MARTORKOL-181509 format. One record per residue (C-alpha): x, y, z; residue in one letter. Coordinates in steps of 0.02 Angstrom, whole numbers, plus 50000, padded with zeros to 5 digits. Example, Ala and Ser with C-alpha at 12.3 -4.5 7.8 and 13.67 -1.06 7.14 Angstrom:
<sites>
506154977550390A
506844994750357S
</sites>
This chain:
<sites>
559245878056831M
557965886556720K
559325897456645H
560425882456605I
558965872956530A
558495887656418A
560325889956367Y
560485871556320M
558845871656222L
559425886656123L
561105878656090Q
560245862656030L
559335873955909G
561005877855827G
561515894655897K
562655901556030T
561415909456150P
561605926856218S
560825933456377A
559435941456274A
559075924856187D
558915915556353V
557855929356428K
556725929256275G
556475910556284L
556065911256469L
554845925656436D
553885915056310T
553435902656447V
553075915956578G
554675914456679I
555585929956736E
557475928556713A
558645933456854D
559815945756767E
561285942856884E
561245923856871R
560945924556685L
562435936056655N
563535924856765T
562995909556666L
563335917656499I
565045923956554S
565535906856626E
565005897356468L
565725909756343E
566895900956221G
566625883656298K
565915868056218D
564375862656315I
564575844256265A
566335844056335Q
565735852256497L
564385839056516I
565645825156490T
566835832656619E
565385834656741G
564875816456721Q
566665810856757E
566665821356916K
564985814556972L
565565796656943A
566855798757081S
565565805057208V
564965791457327P
563085789557338S
561955779757451G
562845784557611G
563845768457620A
565415774657533G
566345761157438G
565175747357500A
563675754557407A
563975745357242A
564195727857317P
562705730657431A
561635736157284A
562175720857183A
561755709357328A
560075717757351A
559655714357169G
559615695657204G
558595697857363A
557165707357281A
556005692257258P
556205687757442A
555745705457492A
554165704457386E
553645688357471E
553865696357642K
552765710857589K
551395699057535E
551485689657699E
551405706057794K
549825711257701K
548985694857745E
549415697157929E
548675714557927E
547025707657863K
546945695258007E
547345708558136E
545995720158071S
544655708958150D
545085715058326D
543315721458356D
542735703358383M
541175705658279G
540575721458362F
540625737358262G
540845754558336L
539125760258280F
538135743858299D
</sites>
């Protein structure tokens, strides 16, 4: 991840980064670059537009289900949005109950 971040920062600076550029940037912040991973990254990204790769990656991630519920995740999340105030009220009630239960020592302290 550090190699990709350095590569993208250098590209935002207006240049096509080389392995030496990425290594130099990582060295300035005290990070040692992994030569094998860095060379693989540079060879994989050579001649490709990073903005296009990001767009393609976002499209792929959009099709990945998240939340563990598969296709039902979006409707469940939408329904949960309307139930948020009720959940807050339950939390407040729960806190009040905890205060009442904390008086189980019946007026006698452990070190009295």
